[in-house]
Structures are given as C-alpha cells and as structure tokens.
N, C-alpha and C positions, 0 to 999 in steps of 0.2 A: 789698644791705644791707652796710654796712661791718663790718669785724672788730671795731671798737670797740663796736658795738652788740650783739655776741654775747657772752653770758657764757662765761667760760673753764671748760672741762670740768675738774672736780676731778681726774679720772684723769690728765689731761695734766700737772697739777702733780706728781703722784706720779712720772710718767715723768721730768720735769725733775729732780726731786730724786734719783731713783735714778741717773740718768746722772751728775749732779753728784757724788754720793758715790762711785760705782764707776768712773767714767771708762771705761765699757765698755758698749756696747749689749747684748752677749751677757749680761754679768753683771746688767745692769739688767733684762733680760727674765726671767732666771732668778729674780731677787728678786721680781718682780711676777707671775710665772706667765704671761708673755706670750711668744709665738713671736717669732722674729727679724723676720718681715714685720710683725707687729703693733707691735713697738717702733719699727721704722723708720717705719711709717705715723704713729705718734704723734709722733715727732720731726719729721716733715715738717709735720704740723699745727701744732706749736709754732713751727717756723720761719716758716710762713706767717702765723701769728698775730702774731709779733713782728717780722717783716721782717728776720730776721737768722739766720745759720746756727746760732748758739747754741753748738754743739759741733763742733769740727773734728778730724779724725783726724791725730794726730802720733805716729809710731813706735808704732803699734798701741794708742794711747790716744785717747780722745775728750776733748780739752781744751776748756774753756769759752772763748768769745770775750769780748771786753771787755763786750759787751752782756749776755751771760749773767752775768758777774760783777756788773754793776750791777743786774741783775734779781733776783739770788739773795736778797738780804736783804729787799727789799720783798715778794717772793713768799712767802718764809718767814714773814714777819710776817702777811701776809694769810691764809695757810693756817692759822696758829695762831688768828687772830681768827675765821675761819670755823668752825673746829672748836669753839671756845668758845661761839660763838653757837648752833651746832647742839646742843651738849650742855646748854645752859641751859634749864631748865624741862621737860626730858624726864623723865617719871615712869618708873622702872624697877621692875618687879615680877617677881622671880625665879620666882614660882609660875606665871606665865602667859607669860613671855617666850619668844619663838621666835628670839631674836637669835643670830647666829653669832659666836662669839669665835675670833679667829685667835691661836693659842697656839704660840709657838716652844718646842720642847723639845729638849734634848740627847738623843742616842740612848739613853743609859743611863736618863735620867729617863723617857723614853717607855715603856721596857720595865718599869721598876720602879714608877714613880709613877702613870702614866696609868691603869692598871686601878683603882687605889685611888680616884683622883679621879673617874672616870666612874661608879663604883659609887655613890658618895655623891651626886654631882650629879644622877643620874637619879632620886634619891629627893626631893631638895629643890627641884629645878628640872627637872621632867620633859620640858619642851619645848625646853630650851636646846640649841643646836648648838655643837659644838667642832670646829674645823678645825686639826689639828696640822701644823706645818711644821718643817723642820729648823732647829736653832739654830746659826747661823754667827756666832761671836764677833766677827769683823772687821766685819760689816755689821749687827750687831744694833741698835746705837743709831740708825743712820740709818733702818732699817726701822721702828723703833718711833716715831721722830720723825715720819715721814711717814704713820703710821697703817696701814701694811701689816701690822703685828703689834700686837695689843692687849696682850699680856703674854708674858713668857718665863719658863720654869721650868727650872732646871738649875744645875749647878756650873760657872760660867763666870766668869773673871776679867775683869770689865768695870768700869772706873772712869770714871764720868761724872756730873757734878753734876746733870744733868737726869733721871737715873734714880732712882726710888724702889724700894727693895728690902725684902722681908720675909723673915727667916730661916725656913727650914723645919727643916733638920737638917744636922748635920755628919757626914761619913763619911770613910773613908780607904781606901787601897788595901792589899791583902794579896797574898800569893802563894798561888795555888790549885793543889793537886796532888791526884791520886787518893788514896784512903785507904790503899792498899797500895803507894804509890810508895816506892822505896828511900830517899828522903829524908824520908818522912812523919813519922818519929819523931825527927827531928833538929831542932835549932834552926838557922835559917838564918844563915850567916855570909857575908861577902863571898867567902870562898874556895869554900864548897860551892855558893853561889848562882851563881858564875861557871861551874860545871860543868853547869848545867841547860840544857836546850833548851826554847825558848819558843814558844807560840802567842801572837803579838802582835796585838792587836785594833786595827781601825780605828775610831776614835771621835773625836767633836768635843771631848772633855774636854781642857781646857788643862792640868790637873794630870797627866793620863795622858801627855800629850806631854812633860812634864818627865821622866817615867819612861823614855820612849824616849831622851831626850837623855842621861840618866844612863847607860843601857846603852851608848850610842854613844861616850860619853866615857871609859869604863873601858878600861884597857889589856887586862886579861884578862876580857873580858865574856862573858856567856852568848850562846849562839847563838839567833838568831831563826829557827826552822825553818819556821814557817808564819805568814802574815799573812792576816787575814780579819775579818769582822764579829764584834763581841764576843759576839753572841747565840749563835754557834756554839761558843764557847770551852768551855762546860761539857761538852758531849758529847765533844769532842776530848780534853779533859783526862781525863774519866772512863775513856776506853778507850785511853789511851796514857801514855807517860812524859813527855809535854810538860807544862810548867807554864804558868800564865797569871797576869798581874798583873790583879787583879779588884777591883771595889768590895766592901767588907766587907759592907754591908747585903744586897746581892744574893747574895753567897756564903753568908751565914747562912741565907737562904731555901733555897738549893740544898742546904745541909748537913743539912737535916732527915732525909734518907734515909741519912745517914752515909756517903755515897759519896766524900767529899772530906776533905782536911786543909787547914786555913787556917793559914798560917805568916806571922809578921811579917817584913816586908822588912828587909834588913840596912842600909838607908839611909833617910834621912828624905825624905818628900815633904810638901808643904803639905796641910792637910786639904781635903777636898772640901766646900765651903760651898754647900749647895744652897739656892737662894733663888727667890722669885717677884719678877720685875722688871716695873715699869711705867714709863711716861714721864710726866714732870711736865706735858707739854703737854696730856695728857688727864686731869689731876687732877680736873676737874669732871665727867667722864663717870661717872655713878653706876653704870652697868653694868660698866665696867672696874674701878672701885673695888670693887664687890661681888665680881666674879670673882676679883680678886687676894686680897682678904681671905678669901673663902670657900675658895679653893684652898689658901692657906697654912694655914688652920685644919684643913681636912680632912687634908692631907698631914702636918702636924705630929702630928696625933692618930693617924693610921693607921700611921705609921712608928715611933711610940712614943718620939719624941724621941731617937732613937739618937745617941750622941755617939762621937767617935773615941777609944774606950778600947782599951787593950792587950788582945788576945785570945789566949788560950793554947790554943786548940783545935787 
C-alpha cells in the first residue's frame, strides 16, 4: 500500500511542529513527553512519509529543509481544520465528563492556585482529570497552538494575537524576612536593602527574573547566599537572617502565624498579572472554553480579587 493511501498520524504532526518551533529533537521530546528514541522514530516516519529529510542538523540545531518550509503552512492549516472539525458538534457536560485537560502552570501558580482550583473542580465536575505541566514562556504559544497544552495559568509575559486571556488577579513581589529579623522594624531603602543576604528562588516567573536582573545591575547589590526552589524559601527565611523576594499573596498566607515581616521593595517591579490563557485555534472547543472560564471564575473568587496594594505589614 502506498504512503498516499495511509492517513497521517496526528501525533506525527505534533512532532513536526515541535521540531519546527524548537529546532531541537531533545527540546521537542521534552515538550511532547517523548524519549529521544521515540522522537527520532517519529522523525524517521515523517521523512519516509514525505520522502525528504525535513530537518537537518546544522551547528547543533535542526533546521528545516526547503520541503519542510513548503509543508509547514499547509500542514498548519490542515491541523487547524482537523481540530475545528473534531470540535464541532461535540457535546460537553462538565457533570459527567472524564476528559483530561492539560494545563500549564507556573511553579508559583501551581503551589498557590492549584489547590483552590482542584477543590472547586472536584465539586462541580467530579470526574474531570487535570494534568499539570510546567509553564515555559518561550515555548508556550507553540505548545498551545499544536494542542499539547489546553490552557495555561500564571503570571507570564506572553504577547500573541492568537492567545485569549482572562484576568484572574494582580499581585506583586515583596521582601520576606523573619519577624524578629534585625531589619524587620525598618523601612527598606536601597541602602539597607543592599546589606541583606538573600535566598534567591528558581522560578519561571518573568517578573521575578527582572528582580534578579535588578540585583545583578546594582553596584552595591545584596548578596545571593543561596539559590533553590521557591517553595523552600519560607522555612529558610523563618530560621535564618536570609531574606527572600516573594509573591505578596503567598506571603500573606504564610504570615497568618506572624512568623514573618513583609516589607515593600525599594525599587519598582511590574505587577504580576495572573491570567488564564487559551489559544484561538481551539475557540470552538466547548470543553476548553468551559475549563478556562470556570478556572478563571474559581480562582478570581477564591483569591478574593487581590490587587497590588501597598502593604505596611
């Protein structure tokens, strides 16, 4: 039987688009959750299907051939048409659905927002499944366009005409220190801030990365004594003289035990605009539309619509 008579596997299209976007087999495999042998096998099948190498290695990058460039637009259009066809006429009932939604979340959103989301979802849609994956800003749009991710939740600076976004809440970063820290009763200035030693968190937040850039650009900057995952910051700050730059909403939750002092930063950072993102390609998917609107409603309600106000605690 000729290749022309065999329908093209939808998963192979996802592999094609992932390699096209990322120019790397390893990165494409990580995005799709495939091993290196699996992604290589998929590329081999694509090459056999189209009778062309499609992507060739040049200086550690997989660059598209002329044939791949010609194929990209019609394959992209076909993929969109196929998705719209599959979405049309599908009845979605949240009360009985067993659908799995793939949700990209920033690490901070996963810790702070996911428990609130799942608590409510389990009540209104008891059989729904949620698969959380890391939110990587650089590859987010491509992952959503190809259907690998259904929606994304977090404070991420992504500007794309094909993304639809729903505001959840605005937050900001503060300086977190233990309640009896020597600086706890002071107002932070650039001078005393520069004398602090910091636990600096690894996080995907683009706003947080601006804070790191500010520290790096200052001539008399604070010392970054420890780097680690942001979830470990509260315990380290609680039992040491290290400070941490931390989301205000999360810090207020921690502050209920009065173990901490929340201090305004002596420099300006953009607000953390937490949103639910979806891709216009799947605008007709009633399930994704429901999940986006429901997630936004739940999280807006359970976070109390917190805004980035000055906090004197």
